[in-house]
Each structure stands twice: as C-alpha cells, then as structure tokens.
N, C-alpha and C positions, 0 to 999 in steps of 0.2 A: 817348234823345237826350243826356242829361246825361253818361252814361258815355262816349259817343263824344267829346264835347267834352273831357272830362278826359283821355281817351286821347290825343287829338290835341295837347293843350296841355302834356303832360308834358315837362318839361325835365330835363336831367341836373343833379343836385344837386352842389354843391361836394364833392369828395372821393369821390363815388360811382363805383364801378367799373362796367364794362360788364355784368358778370354780374348785379349788383344792379339796374341799370337795365333789363336784359332781363326779369328776374323781375317788376319793377314793371309794366312794359308788359304782360306776359302777364296779370298779375292784373287790370289795368284792362280788358283786352280781353275778359275772360270775360263781361262784361255787354253787349258790343257786338253780339252776334248776327252774327259774321262767318262762321259756318258753316264750309264747307270752305276758306275763304280766311283762316282764323285765323292760321296760321303765316306766310303771306305778308304779311298786314297788320301783324303784330307786327314782322317783319323790316324791312319798309319803314319803319315808324315809327322803329325803332331807327336806321336809316341817316339818316333825316331829322333826328333829334335830334342825332346825332353831327356831321352836316354843318353844323348851325346854330350850333355852338360856335365 
C-alpha cells in the first residue's frame, strides 16, 4: 500500500526532465503489483504529474 501512495504522490522535481521522471515512476511502480496494467498505469501517472504542473 505504501508503494502505491508513493507512486501516486510522486511529483516532478525542479529541473527534472521527462525521461528521468518516467524512470522514477517505473521504479516506484515495480512494487505496486500492477501486473499487465503496469505500462498503462505508469503512462497514466506520468500524464497526471505533467497536467498538475
């Protein structure tokens, strides 16, 4: 559960590029048990983070 919270609360750091943000989200998602939804959930979260800026 804690992994999911960290994944969902991850924000873009100042100066962080999208490639690094994507890599960080993928690393956090590994412990979230997304199964076959892994790629979709990471991409969705990436768009959520970008939109929230």
